[in-house]
N, C-alpha and C positions, 0 to 999 in steps of 0.2 A: 504494500500500500504506500502511495507517495506521501511525503511529509507535507503538512500544511502549516505554514508559518502564521502565528497569531501574534497580534500586538495587544498590549495591555496598558491601561492608564489609571493612575490613582490620583483623583482630585484632592483627596484627603490623605495626608501622610499616615494616618492611623487606621484608615479603612483599607479594604481589599482593592487590589488592582483589577479592573474589569476589562473585558474584551472591548477593543476599540480600534478605530482606523484613524491614522494621522491624516488630517485633511488640510494641513497648512499649505498655502500656496506661495511660492516664491518666484519672482521674475517671470511673470506669465504674459507680458504684454508686448512681445516682439512683433506680432502681426498687427496688433492694434496700433502700434507706433507708426506703421507704414501709412496710416490715414492722416497723420499730422499735416503733410503738405496740402492735402485736399481741403482740410478744414481751414488752413491758413489762407488758401485761395479765396474762400468765401468770407474772410474777415475775422476769423478767430485769432485771438492772441494765444500764446503758448500756455499762459495761466488758465484761460478759459477752456482750452482743450484738455489740460491736465485735470481740471475740475470735472469735465464731462466724463473722462475716463474713470475718475474716482466714483462719481455717481453711478456709472454703469456697473462698476465692480460691486458697489453696495447693493444694487438691484439684483445682480447675479447671486451674491451671497445670501440675500434675503430669500430669493427663490430656491436656492439650494437647501436651506434649512427648513423652510416652510413646506416645500413640495417635493423637490427631486429626491433628496435623501430619505424622506418618509416613504415615498413610492417605492424606491429601491428596497428599503427595509421590509416593507410589506410583501414585495415580490419574493423575498428570500425568507419569509416566515418569521420576521421579527415584528413585535406589536407596535413599537415606536422606536425612534432614534432621537437621542438628545445630544447636545453639544456639551463638551467638558473642557476644562483648561482655561487659563487666563485669557487667551485670545480665541476661545471657542475652536481650538485647533484639533479637537478629537471628536469623531462621531462614534457614539456609544450605542450599539444596537441592544434593545431590551426585549426580553421575553417575560411577560408578566408572571410574577411568582418565582422567578429564578434569578440568582446572582451569577453572572457568567464570569467566573474566575478561572485561573489555570487549573484548579482542583475540580472544577465542575463543568467540564465540556464534553458532552457526548459527541461522538463522531458526526452524527447528522447535523448537529448545530455547528460544529466546526466546518463542515462542508458548506453549509449555508453562509456562514461567516466569510469563508474564502470567496464565494461567488458575489456576496454583498461587497466585499472589499474591492474586488476587481471591477465591479460596475461603478462604484464610487470613484475609483482611480481613473476610469475611462472618462467620466464627467469632468473631473479636475484636469485631466490631460487635454481636454477639448475646451477649456475655459477661454483661452485666447481666441479660438475660432468663434465661439459663441459671442464674445464681446465684440469681435471684429464685425460679425454679421449685424448685430444690433446698432453699432455706431455707424456702420456703412449706410444703414437704412436712415439713420438720423441725418447723415451728410447728404444723402440723395434728396430727402425732403427739404432740407435747408438750401441746398444748391438750387432746387427748383424755384423756391421763393426768391432767392438772390437773383437768379436769371430773370424772373418775371419783373422784379423791381427795376433791374437794369434796362430791360426791353421797354418797360412802361415809361421810364424817365427819358430814354432815347426817343421814343415815339412822340412824347410830349414836346421835347426840344425840337425835333424835326418839324412838328406841326406848327410850333411858334414861328420858326424860321420861314416856313411857307406863307404863313399869314402876314408876317411883318415885311417880307420882301415883295415889292410890287412886280 
């Protein structure tokens, strides 16, 4: 039988370490950064672009904890998933009535945990693409408005010139 690695986290130094998945994200905005020149072109400052990225990251984070990780947990037979740690960097899957410690892990639960962990890691590995898609959509909407303003102003200016020139 293959070995399944499990991670454990203890929020309380006096309590047991429970089954958990490390969900901390580091340096995940490489693809999103490629959008900066496009936002600059429609009038964004670097600070406003950085704020937009931060806001989108917070939206992704909120959606992850409220929906995505809960759905993944249910798919692999966990009742709920909660965050643990100072920065909410651990996803802790829960089965009501059980404390999932190193001493209390039936093979079926360990297998479900492994599948849960892989699915969560897949979501985290694709965070940059997800943020890119969302921000690209924002850019497309704002570029359309920017171009419409430009065309409208140009049309008004051309019309004035035609009216004023005999």
